[in-house]
Structure formats: structure tokens, C-alpha cells
N, C-alpha and C positions, 0 to 999 in steps of 0.2 A: 530629724527625719531619718528613718531607717532605710536600708536598701529595699526592703519589701515595699515600703510606701513609695519609694522612687519608681520602682518597676511597675507598681499598680497605677501610678500617675492619676490619682483621684478617681479611679474606676474606669479610666480610659486607656489603661495600659495595653489591653489586648489589641485595640485598634491601632494604637501608636506603634507598638513593637511589631505587629504583623505588617504594617505599612513599611517600616524600615526593612523588615525581612524580605518582603516582596521586591522592594527597590534594590536591595543588595543582590538578590538572585537575578533580576533583570540586568543589572550592570555587569555582573559576571558573565551572563549569557551573551550580552552584546560584545563584551571584550573578546570572548572566545570566537564569536562569529566574525568580528572585524579581523582578527588574526588569521582566520581561515581565508577570508576574502583577500587579504593582503598577500598571503602565500600563493594563492591561485593567480592573482594578478602579476605577481613577481615572476612566476613560472611562465605565464603567457608572454610577458615582456621579454624574458630571456629567449624564448622561442622566436619571437618576432625579430629580436636583435640578431640572432643567429642566422635567420633566413635572409633578412634584408642586409645584414652586414656582409654576407657572402656576395649577394647580388651587387651591392655598392662597390665592393673591392674588385670584383670581376669587371665591372663597367669602367672603373678608373684605370685598371691595369691592362685592359684588353683592347 
């Protein structure tokens, strides 16, 4: 079996490889979006901790 025959996959290569390509693109997009959501959530959490941390410290000391 040659590489060309392997890539052709008995005439179904286009469908198989395009499916792999689409799946890869979607996984990369999802990875990027998850990273953005994580960064946003982390910033929001840091803001909340800063706000509530000051309020908690003032209440305990004051």
C-alpha cells in the first residue's frame, strides 16, 4: 500500500480527512474559547476577592 492509496482510503479519503480537519479546527477553537473564558473568570474572581477581601478585613478589624 502506498501513501497515496492510504490517503485516498478506497475513494473515501475526502470525507474522512475533511472530517478529521473539521474536528481539529473545532477542538482548536474550543481550546481558545475555554482559555478566554478562564481568563475572564479569573479576572472577575480577583476583582471579587479584592472587593470582599477588603470588606471582610475591615469588619474583622473594625
